[in-house]
PLY file of the C-alpha trace (Angstrom):
ply
format ascii 1.0
element vertex 371
property float x
property float y
property float z
element edge 370
property int vertex1
property int vertex2
end_header
-53.85 169.65 153.20
-52.06 168.21 150.16
-49.54 171.03 150.35
-48.90 170.22 154.02
-48.63 166.43 153.60
-48.04 165.63 149.91
-50.16 162.49 150.53
-53.46 161.88 148.66
-54.62 159.73 151.60
-54.76 162.92 153.72
-57.37 164.28 151.34
-59.43 161.10 151.92
-59.10 161.45 155.69
-60.59 164.89 155.52
-63.72 163.34 154.09
-63.68 160.59 156.70
-63.37 163.10 159.59
-66.52 164.85 158.41
-68.55 161.80 157.43
-68.21 159.95 160.80
-70.13 162.53 162.88
-72.48 163.37 159.97
-73.58 159.82 159.56
-73.58 158.83 163.24
-75.78 161.74 164.23
-78.05 161.88 161.14
-81.05 159.99 162.52
-81.04 161.93 165.79
-80.64 165.20 163.80
-83.73 164.40 161.75
-85.71 163.72 164.89
-84.69 167.10 166.36
-85.43 168.96 163.10
-89.02 167.55 163.04
-89.61 168.82 166.54
-88.25 172.35 166.15
-88.77 175.51 164.15
-86.74 174.89 160.93
-85.83 178.58 160.71
-84.18 178.48 164.13
-82.34 175.27 163.13
-81.03 176.95 159.94
-79.83 180.00 161.85
-78.02 177.86 164.46
-76.37 175.88 161.75
-75.09 178.96 159.89
-73.81 180.53 163.09
-71.97 177.24 163.91
-70.39 177.27 160.44
-69.21 180.81 160.92
-67.56 179.88 164.15
-65.76 177.02 162.43
-64.55 179.42 159.70
-63.24 181.79 162.41
-61.40 178.83 163.95
-59.81 177.88 160.57
-58.83 181.51 159.99
-57.20 181.64 163.45
-55.25 178.44 162.69
-53.93 180.05 159.49
-52.79 183.15 161.23
-51.01 181.44 164.19
-47.38 180.63 163.54
-47.57 176.91 164.32
-44.58 176.13 162.15
-42.25 177.81 164.68
-43.78 176.16 167.70
-44.98 172.66 167.17
-44.77 172.11 163.39
-47.14 170.82 160.84
-48.63 168.09 163.04
-50.58 170.63 165.10
-51.92 172.35 162.00
-53.07 169.14 160.52
-54.69 167.99 163.76
-56.46 171.29 164.22
-57.88 171.23 160.70
-59.15 167.68 161.18
-60.76 168.71 164.46
-62.64 171.69 162.88
-63.76 169.47 159.96
-65.08 166.91 162.47
-67.19 169.68 164.05
-68.52 170.72 160.65
-69.69 167.11 160.21
-71.80 167.44 163.37
-73.29 170.71 162.06
-73.90 169.16 158.70
-76.04 166.44 160.25
-78.50 169.17 161.41
-78.15 171.76 158.63
-78.93 169.45 155.63
-82.38 168.27 156.93
-83.20 171.80 158.22
-82.68 173.38 154.80
-84.32 170.56 152.84
-87.37 170.19 155.08
-88.03 173.94 154.84
-88.73 173.95 151.10
-91.97 171.89 151.39
-93.27 174.42 153.97
-92.44 177.56 151.98
-94.14 176.60 148.70
-97.37 174.82 147.82
-97.12 171.18 146.78
-97.93 171.80 143.11
-94.83 174.04 142.92
-92.44 171.62 144.63
-90.83 170.16 141.46
-90.00 173.72 140.17
-89.07 174.90 143.67
-86.65 171.95 143.98
-85.03 172.91 140.66
-84.64 176.50 141.85
-83.22 175.34 145.18
-80.70 173.09 143.57
-79.86 175.78 141.03
-79.12 178.37 143.64
-76.96 175.92 145.60
-75.05 174.92 142.45
-74.55 178.57 141.51
-72.97 179.16 144.90
-70.88 176.05 144.47
-69.60 177.21 141.07
-68.71 180.64 142.43
-67.04 179.13 145.45
-65.10 176.38 143.65
-64.25 178.61 140.68
-62.97 181.50 142.78
-61.04 179.56 145.42
-58.01 179.12 143.20
-57.94 182.75 142.31
-58.43 183.78 145.96
-55.62 181.57 147.20
-53.33 182.75 144.31
-54.13 186.42 144.91
-54.77 186.67 148.67
-53.29 183.45 150.08
-54.99 180.97 152.36
-55.53 183.62 155.01
-57.23 186.06 152.71
-59.41 183.37 151.19
-60.62 182.32 154.67
-61.46 185.94 155.62
-63.54 186.27 152.43
-65.36 183.05 153.16
-66.11 184.15 156.71
-67.52 187.48 155.48
-69.80 185.74 152.95
-71.12 183.21 155.49
-71.86 186.10 157.86
-73.77 187.83 155.01
-75.76 184.66 154.53
-76.73 184.70 158.19
-78.42 188.08 157.80
-80.27 186.84 154.73
-81.63 183.74 156.56
-82.83 186.00 159.41
-85.50 187.28 156.99
-87.11 183.86 156.70
-90.49 183.49 158.32
-90.91 181.04 161.25
-91.39 177.44 160.14
-93.02 175.70 163.06
-92.60 171.94 163.52
-95.41 169.84 161.98
-95.83 167.63 165.10
-94.86 167.18 168.72
-93.09 164.22 170.26
-95.64 161.59 171.30
-93.51 158.47 170.98
-90.04 157.68 172.16
-87.03 159.22 170.46
-85.67 155.90 169.08
-89.07 154.97 167.60
-89.38 158.32 165.90
-85.86 157.99 164.52
-86.73 154.60 163.04
-89.85 156.00 161.27
-87.65 157.70 158.71
-85.73 154.51 157.96
-88.95 152.50 157.71
-90.45 154.94 155.24
-87.41 154.92 152.95
-87.27 151.15 153.06
-90.93 150.82 152.13
-90.79 153.47 149.38
-88.94 151.48 146.67
-88.43 154.30 144.17
-86.98 156.47 146.92
-84.73 153.70 148.19
-83.45 152.88 144.64
-82.74 156.56 143.84
-80.80 157.05 147.08
-78.85 153.79 146.65
-78.01 154.66 143.05
-76.51 158.00 144.08
-74.73 156.46 147.11
-72.74 154.09 144.96
-72.24 156.63 142.10
-70.71 159.23 144.40
-68.86 156.66 146.52
-67.20 155.11 143.52
-66.98 158.03 141.13
-65.56 160.62 143.54
-62.93 161.99 141.17
-63.29 165.49 142.70
-61.32 164.40 145.75
-58.30 163.80 143.62
-58.38 167.13 141.81
-55.51 168.55 143.89
-53.37 165.64 142.80
-54.35 165.93 139.12
-53.90 169.68 139.14
-50.50 169.62 140.69
-48.81 166.37 139.59
-50.55 165.21 136.36
-51.92 168.27 134.56
-49.47 170.69 136.28
-51.75 173.66 136.12
-51.35 175.20 139.61
-53.95 176.78 141.88
-55.78 178.73 139.11
-56.08 175.55 137.01
-57.28 173.75 140.09
-59.98 176.34 140.52
-61.18 175.75 136.95
-61.11 171.98 137.35
-63.05 172.36 140.63
-65.64 174.54 138.98
-66.05 172.70 135.66
-68.46 170.03 137.02
-70.55 172.63 138.85
-70.73 174.73 135.70
-72.21 171.82 133.83
-74.67 171.13 136.66
-75.83 174.71 136.98
-76.39 175.00 133.20
-78.71 171.99 133.06
-80.44 172.78 136.34
-81.12 176.32 135.14
-82.65 174.88 131.94
-84.79 172.54 134.01
-86.15 175.48 135.98
-87.87 176.68 132.83
-88.22 173.44 130.90
-88.87 170.71 133.51
-88.73 167.03 132.55
-92.29 165.97 131.66
-91.90 162.17 131.58
-89.59 159.12 131.96
-87.77 160.81 134.85
-86.74 157.41 136.33
-85.07 156.29 133.07
-83.40 159.62 132.62
-82.00 159.42 136.17
-80.35 156.02 135.59
-78.94 156.99 132.18
-77.56 160.22 133.67
-75.66 158.35 136.35
-74.27 155.94 133.67
-73.02 158.93 131.67
-71.53 160.46 134.79
-69.45 157.38 135.34
-68.30 157.43 131.68
-67.18 161.03 132.00
-65.10 160.13 135.13
-63.36 157.44 133.14
-62.47 159.93 130.43
-61.18 162.40 133.00
-58.98 159.66 134.55
-57.51 158.77 131.15
-56.93 162.39 130.14
-53.52 164.03 130.24
-54.75 167.25 128.58
-56.16 170.10 130.63
-58.83 171.07 128.11
-60.05 167.42 127.81
-60.19 167.11 131.56
-62.26 170.31 131.76
-64.73 168.98 129.16
-65.04 165.63 130.88
-65.75 167.19 134.27
-68.21 169.64 132.65
-70.18 166.80 130.98
-70.09 164.87 134.21
-71.50 167.79 136.09
-74.17 168.30 133.50
-75.37 164.73 133.85
-75.07 164.88 137.64
-77.24 168.04 137.60
-80.05 166.13 135.99
-79.85 163.36 138.57
-79.75 165.88 141.43
-83.02 167.52 140.37
-84.84 164.23 139.68
-83.70 162.71 143.06
-84.55 165.86 144.97
-88.01 166.02 143.39
-88.70 162.39 144.16
-87.78 163.01 147.77
-89.94 166.06 148.19
-93.02 164.59 146.42
-93.04 161.21 148.14
-92.29 162.31 151.69
-95.14 163.60 153.96
-94.43 166.84 155.79
-94.20 165.42 159.28
-91.46 162.99 158.15
-89.36 165.27 156.03
-86.70 166.02 158.62
-86.12 162.36 159.38
-86.29 161.24 155.74
-83.89 163.97 154.73
-81.53 162.75 157.46
-81.61 159.32 155.97
-81.04 160.96 152.60
-78.04 162.72 154.02
-76.65 159.35 155.19
-77.08 157.94 151.70
-76.17 160.92 149.59
-74.62 163.88 151.31
-72.26 161.80 153.33
-71.38 159.60 150.40
-69.34 162.53 149.08
-67.04 162.27 152.05
-67.02 158.46 152.06
-66.19 158.72 148.34
-63.41 161.14 149.13
-61.97 158.72 151.67
-62.33 155.77 149.23
-60.60 157.86 146.55
-57.72 158.65 148.87
-57.20 155.00 149.87
-57.53 153.83 146.23
-55.05 156.47 145.09
-52.59 155.36 147.79
-52.93 151.70 146.68
-53.25 151.95 142.93
-52.27 155.52 142.05
-54.48 158.49 141.32
-55.17 157.69 137.67
-56.13 154.00 138.06
-58.31 154.78 141.08
-60.38 157.30 139.11
-60.78 155.01 136.14
-61.82 152.10 138.29
-64.36 154.22 140.16
-65.92 155.59 137.06
-66.20 152.05 135.55
-67.83 150.72 138.69
-70.35 153.67 138.63
-71.34 152.56 135.09
-71.75 148.99 136.31
-73.94 150.08 139.22
-76.13 152.01 136.80
-76.64 148.93 134.62
-77.57 146.82 137.64
-80.05 149.42 138.80
-81.64 149.47 135.32
-82.14 145.70 135.40
-83.19 145.30 139.07
-84.99 148.54 140.07
-88.08 148.38 137.91
-90.04 150.79 140.07
-87.39 153.51 139.54
-87.01 152.73 135.85
-90.74 153.16 135.23
-91.09 156.25 137.41
-93.03 159.28 136.08
-94.03 162.28 138.17
0 1
1 2
2 3
3 4
4 5
5 6
6 7
7 8
8 9
9 10
10 11
11 12
12 13
13 14
14 15
15 16
16 17
17 18
18 19
19 20
20 21
21 22
22 23
23 24
24 25
25 26
26 27
27 28
28 29
29 30
30 31
31 32
32 33
33 34
34 35
35 36
36 37
37 38
38 39
39 40
40 41
41 42
42 43
43 44
44 45
45 46
46 47
47 48
48 49
49 50
50 51
51 52
52 53
53 54
54 55
55 56
56 57
57 58
58 59
59 60
60 61
61 62
62 63
63 64
64 65
65 66
66 67
67 68
68 69
69 70
70 71
71 72
72 73
73 74
74 75
75 76
76 77
77 78
78 79
79 80
80 81
81 82
82 83
83 84
84 85
85 86
86 87
87 88
88 89
89 90
90 91
91 92
92 93
93 94
94 95
95 96
96 97
97 98
98 99
99 100
100 101
101 102
102 103
103 104
104 105
105 106
106 107
107 108
108 109
109 110
110 111
111 112
112 113
113 114
114 115
115 116
116 117
117 118
118 119
119 120
120 121
121 122
122 123
123 124
124 125
125 126
126 127
127 128
128 129
129 130
130 131
131 132
132 133
133 134
134 135
135 136
136 137
137 138
138 139
139 140
140 141
141 142
142 143
143 144
144 145
145 146
146 147
147 148
148 149
149 150
150 151
151 152
152 153
153 154
154 155
155 156
156 157
157 158
158 159
159 160
160 161
161 162
162 163
163 164
164 165
165 166
166 167
167 168
168 169
169 170
170 171
171 172
172 173
173 174
174 175
175 176
176 177
177 178
178 179
179 180
180 181
181 182
182 183
183 184
184 185
185 186
186 187
187 188
188 189
189 190
190 191
191 192
192 193
193 194
194 195
195 196
196 197
197 198
198 199
199 200
200 201
201 202
202 203
203 204
204 205
205 206
206 207
207 208
208 209
209 210
210 211
211 212
212 213
213 214
214 215
215 216
216 217
217 218
218 219
219 220
220 221
221 222
222 223
223 224
224 225
225 226
226 227
227 228
228 229
229 230
230 231
231 232
232 233
233 234
234 235
235 236
236 237
237 238
238 239
239 240
240 241
241 242
242 243
243 244
244 245
245 246
246 247
247 248
248 249
249 250
250 251
251 252
252 253
253 254
254 255
255 256
256 257
257 258
258 259
259 260
260 261
261 262
262 263
263 264
264 265
265 266
266 267
267 268
268 269
269 270
270 271
271 272
272 273
273 274
274 275
275 276
276 277
277 278
278 279
279 280
280 281
281 282
282 283
283 284
284 285
285 286
286 287
287 288
288 289
289 290
290 291
291 292
292 293
293 294
294 295
295 296
296 297
297 298
298 299
299 300
300 301
301 302
302 303
303 304
304 305
305 306
306 307
307 308
308 309
309 310
310 311
311 312
312 313
313 314
314 315
315 316
316 317
317 318
318 319
319 320
320 321
321 322
322 323
323 324
324 325
325 326
326 327
327 328
328 329
329 330
330 331
331 332
332 333
333 334
334 335
335 336
336 337
337 338
338 339
339 340
340 341
341 342
342 343
343 344
344 345
345 346
346 347
347 348
348 349
349 350
350 351
351 352
352 353
353 354
354 355
355 356
356 357
357 358
358 359
359 360
360 361
361 362
362 363
363 364
364 365
365 366
366 367
367 368
368 369
369 370
């Protein structure tokens, strides 16, 4: 998109085009997930993602430049991303709610770490390889590889056992949707953890500006962009892997808040850096600290949510956390247009640190949390 437009705001609009359907449908999606077999919901989501990848691949192969120009390409991409936002509203709660049904409750903290670790490993491989794929095979080749991998994932998910819904609908749809919101509002530690991550990702979304930094500031090209994209995930997967075998035994609430503060500080360093190696280190450390907070937040969510509410609570979680990535991407694009890419990243990281300090002072339940 940045190659097509040369405008950082376009990168932000990609996030906005996904977050609008993801947030607007989140509560209803949680309601549907709690009433259906989670395995079927997962399979439907993966199939829908595959169809979207096929659509993007078709767009890449059609010679739109000779017919209607870049506007049609850009509009088509935004349309597909909008559809992935709808899918995401259902896929996130479906995957998350399945974990608590596949493992006993005493293994949930470790299972959450394994789940996050596998997701981060896939993220590292995907982000790290995308630059190499584009450089070696072009955009078309990269999309074909992605479609093949997503299709492979479908055959793996088919092996899952049925995960029947924990309850049937006995109340009105709107009342059931509100149950998830009420539970999060009443569970102060959960609310504080979600809010902390919402503002951290919303304000500290430097990842959205990586194409700008790679091309215009660090001047490292698509391969360098791939390494920048993967650096944070490498840090996350390292610490999450360690936590699989050496889980946190106490003071998880304090560690969560401190980790988010450190994440903000690393974003500030990245914004100030004009050296590729320093930028890599800053993103790696930021990812390491973010990995700690991911596991702690995920464990809090799984342990404090009853089985019959997991779909709806995870939908609220997606509104707070998952969608904050896209809102943060949009915020980063707007801030970069107004202030420039470097100042926008520095301001975002500084505000993340400020939010962490406020949470430390105001959210006593989270600060004292032990599980």
